[in-house]
C-alpha positions as CSV (number, residue, x, y, z in Angstrom):
1,X,265.4,43.1,251.2
2,X,262.9,43.5,248.2
3,X,264.7,43.6,244.7
4,X,263.5,39.8,243.7
5,X,260.2,38.7,243.5
6,X,260.0,35.7,245.2
7,X,257.6,32.7,244.2
8,X,256.7,30.7,247.5
9,X,254.9,27.2,247.3
10,X,253.2,26.0,250.3
11,X,252.5,22.5,249.6
12,X,248.1,21.3,250.8
13,X,247.4,17.6,250.1
14,X,244.3,15.7,251.4
15,X,243.9,15.3,255.8
16,X,246.5,18.4,256.0
17,X,245.9,20.0,259.3
18,X,244.2,23.0,257.5
19,X,245.7,25.5,260.2
20,X,249.5,24.3,259.1
21,X,248.8,25.7,255.7
22,X,246.6,28.3,255.9
23,X,248.5,30.1,258.7
24,X,251.6,30.4,257.6
25,X,249.6,31.3,253.8
26,X,248.0,34.3,255.6
27,X,251.3,35.2,256.5
28,X,253.4,34.6,253.4
29,X,250.6,36.0,251.2
30,X,251.9,39.5,252.2
31,X,255.3,39.1,252.1
32,X,256.3,42.7,249.7
33,X,256.9,41.6,246.2
34,X,256.4,38.0,245.9
35,X,253.4,35.2,245.0
36,X,252.5,32.6,247.6
37,X,250.8,29.6,245.9
38,X,249.2,26.6,247.1
39,X,250.4,23.9,245.6
40,X,249.5,20.2,244.8
41,X,250.0,17.2,242.2
42,X,247.4,18.5,241.0
43,X,244.6,21.9,240.7
44,X,241.2,20.3,241.7
45,X,239.9,20.7,245.6
46,X,241.8,19.2,248.5
47,X,240.0,18.8,251.8
48,X,242.2,18.9,254.7
49,X,241.5,17.0,257.8
50,X,238.2,19.0,259.3
51,X,236.7,19.2,256.1
52,X,238.2,22.6,255.1
53,X,238.3,22.2,251.1
54,X,240.9,24.8,249.5
55,X,241.9,24.2,245.7
56,X,245.6,24.4,245.0
57,X,247.0,27.1,242.6
58,X,249.7,25.8,241.2
59,X,250.6,22.2,239.8
60,X,253.9,20.1,240.3
61,X,253.8,20.1,236.9
62,X,253.2,23.6,236.1
63,X,255.5,25.2,239.3
64,X,259.2,26.5,237.7
65,X,261.8,27.2,240.5
66,X,260.7,28.3,243.8
67,X,262.4,30.3,246.2
68,X,260.8,29.3,249.9
69,X,258.9,25.8,249.9
70,X,256.6,24.9,253.0
71,X,255.3,21.5,253.6
72,X,252.0,21.2,256.9
73,X,251.1,18.4,258.2
74,X,249.1,16.5,259.7
75,X,246.7,12.8,259.5
76,X,247.0,12.9,255.8
77,X,251.0,13.5,256.1
78,X,251.0,9.3,257.6
79,X,250.1,8.4,253.3
80,X,252.5,10.5,251.5
81,X,255.8,9.3,253.8
82,X,256.6,6.9,250.7
83,X,254.7,9.3,248.3
84,X,258.3,9.1,245.4
85,X,256.0,11.8,243.3
86,X,255.6,14.2,246.5
87,X,259.2,12.9,247.9
88,X,260.6,13.7,244.1
89,X,259.1,17.3,243.8
90,X,260.5,18.4,246.9
91,X,264.2,16.8,246.7
92,X,264.0,19.1,243.0
93,X,262.4,22.6,244.2
94,X,264.8,22.2,247.6
95,X,268.3,21.9,245.0
96,X,266.8,25.4,244.0
97,X,264.9,27.5,246.6
98,X,266.4,29.9,249.1
99,X,264.5,27.9,252.0
100,X,263.2,24.8,252.7
101,X,260.7,24.8,255.2
102,X,257.5,22.8,257.2
103,X,254.7,23.2,260.0
104,X,254.1,20.2,262.2
105,X,254.6,17.3,260.8
106,X,255.5,18.6,257.3
107,X,259.0,17.9,259.1
108,X,258.9,14.4,258.5
109,X,258.0,14.2,255.1
110,X,261.3,16.0,254.4
111,X,262.6,14.0,256.7
112,X,262.0,11.3,254.0
113,X,262.6,12.9,251.3
114,X,265.9,13.3,253.2
115,X,266.4,17.7,253.1
116,X,267.0,17.3,257.2
117,X,270.0,14.4,256.7
118,X,272.2,17.0,259.1
119,X,270.1,19.5,260.0
120,X,268.3,20.7,263.2
121,X,264.8,20.6,263.0
122,X,261.7,20.6,264.9
123,X,257.9,18.8,264.9
124,X,254.8,18.6,266.8
125,X,255.6,17.7,270.2
126,X,253.8,14.3,269.9
127,X,256.0,13.5,266.7
128,X,259.3,14.5,267.8
129,X,260.5,11.0,269.1
130,X,259.4,10.0,265.0
131,X,261.7,13.1,263.7
132,X,264.5,11.0,265.4
133,X,264.3,8.1,263.3
134,X,266.3,9.7,260.4
135,X,269.8,11.1,260.8
136,X,268.2,14.8,262.0
137,X,268.9,16.5,265.1
138,X,265.5,17.1,267.1
139,X,265.1,20.5,268.6
140,X,262.1,20.6,270.8
141,X,261.8,24.3,270.3
142,X,258.9,26.2,268.7
143,X,260.7,27.9,265.5
144,X,264.3,26.2,264.6
145,X,266.3,27.5,262.1
146,X,269.7,25.4,260.9
147,X,271.1,27.1,257.7
148,X,268.6,27.4,254.9
149,X,266.1,25.2,256.5
150,X,263.3,26.6,259.1
151,X,260.6,24.2,261.0
152,X,258.0,24.9,263.0
153,X,256.4,23.2,265.9
154,X,252.8,22.0,266.1
155,X,249.9,23.9,264.2
156,X,249.7,27.1,266.1
157,X,253.5,27.4,265.6
158,X,252.7,28.2,262.0
159,X,252.0,32.0,262.6
160,X,255.3,32.2,264.7
161,X,257.4,30.6,261.9
162,X,255.6,32.4,259.1
163,X,256.5,35.7,260.5
164,X,260.2,34.5,261.6
165,X,260.1,33.3,258.2
166,X,259.4,36.7,256.8
167,X,262.0,38.7,258.7
168,X,264.5,36.0,257.2
169,X,263.2,37.4,253.6
170,X,261.9,40.9,253.8
171,X,263.6,42.0,257.0
172,X,262.7,42.3,260.9
173,X,260.8,45.9,259.8
174,X,258.4,44.3,257.7
175,X,257.7,41.0,260.3
176,X,256.8,43.8,262.6
177,X,254.3,46.2,261.3
178,X,252.1,42.8,259.5
179,X,252.6,40.9,263.4
180,X,250.9,44.7,264.3
181,X,248.8,44.9,261.1
182,X,247.2,40.8,261.7
183,X,247.0,41.7,265.5
184,X,248.9,38.6,266.4
185,X,249.2,39.8,270.3
186,X,248.8,35.9,271.5
187,X,247.2,35.9,275.2
188,X,245.8,32.1,275.9
189,X,243.3,31.3,277.5
190,X,244.6,28.1,279.1
191,X,247.6,26.8,280.7
192,X,247.5,24.2,278.5
193,X,248.8,24.3,275.0
194,X,252.4,22.7,275.7
195,X,253.1,19.5,277.3
196,X,255.3,21.3,279.3
197,X,253.1,23.8,280.7
198,X,249.6,21.3,281.1
199,X,248.4,19.1,283.4
200,X,249.7,15.6,283.6
201,X,245.4,14.7,282.9
202,X,245.4,16.7,279.4
203,X,248.9,15.2,278.0
204,X,247.7,11.5,278.8
205,X,244.2,12.3,278.0
206,X,245.9,13.9,274.0
207,X,248.1,11.1,273.8
208,X,245.2,8.7,274.5
209,X,243.1,10.2,271.8
210,X,245.7,10.5,269.3
211,X,247.1,6.9,270.0
212,X,245.5,5.4,266.8
213,X,246.9,8.2,264.5
214,X,251.0,7.7,266.5
215,X,250.5,3.8,265.9
216,X,250.7,4.7,261.3
217,X,252.8,7.2,261.9
218,X,255.5,5.2,263.6
219,X,255.1,2.6,260.9
220,X,255.0,4.6,258.2
221,X,258.4,6.7,259.6
222,X,260.5,3.5,260.2
223,X,259.4,2.6,257.0
224,X,260.7,6.0,255.5
225,X,263.9,5.7,257.6
226,X,264.5,2.3,256.4
227,X,264.2,3.7,252.3
228,X,266.0,6.6,253.1
229,X,268.7,4.9,254.8
230,X,269.2,2.4,251.6
231,X,269.7,5.4,249.0
């Protein structure tokens, strides 16, 4: 499974949740016989939602056909739901890509581009209802595979997503070996990482914390779904 040199592109943008992109990058950049790029409209530094600055290594104009395209999420995703330069780039790349993928609310950008029409997909638990605004079969699981679409849930699922994708690209043994090399053996200190296991007070606190951002996300997703339906 290592014959072809793979070109892997991870989209980055201002206001992204950095771990959405960088956790998969840490795994996928170690994919045998591959090159992993951070991709954006330009190669100037961009700032994630917590202030981490990264520099894209490949611009849209310089990108040739990618074998894998991955889209992260984060608050900055809200401002990109109608960004035709990004959505057009995703459609163009998806037409020839081997795998079209996302983590967290990156799936909303894929949906806005029409790239999840008729596919099963997931997103961050707070945004699953927004994904349902699009012609997508929403599956609330940590990693969802449907044909050549692979989507991960919220933020930390990016690691699970990346090891699953690596196994699809280079086989289970490559993924298993790298998982041990990176000592990925999760043991969360609290049972509060998903609304199914967190107490009601914690779930309510998180919803309240995210309320303003989610209100804006609902509005931009409704508009993106309307535009998509007219295409």
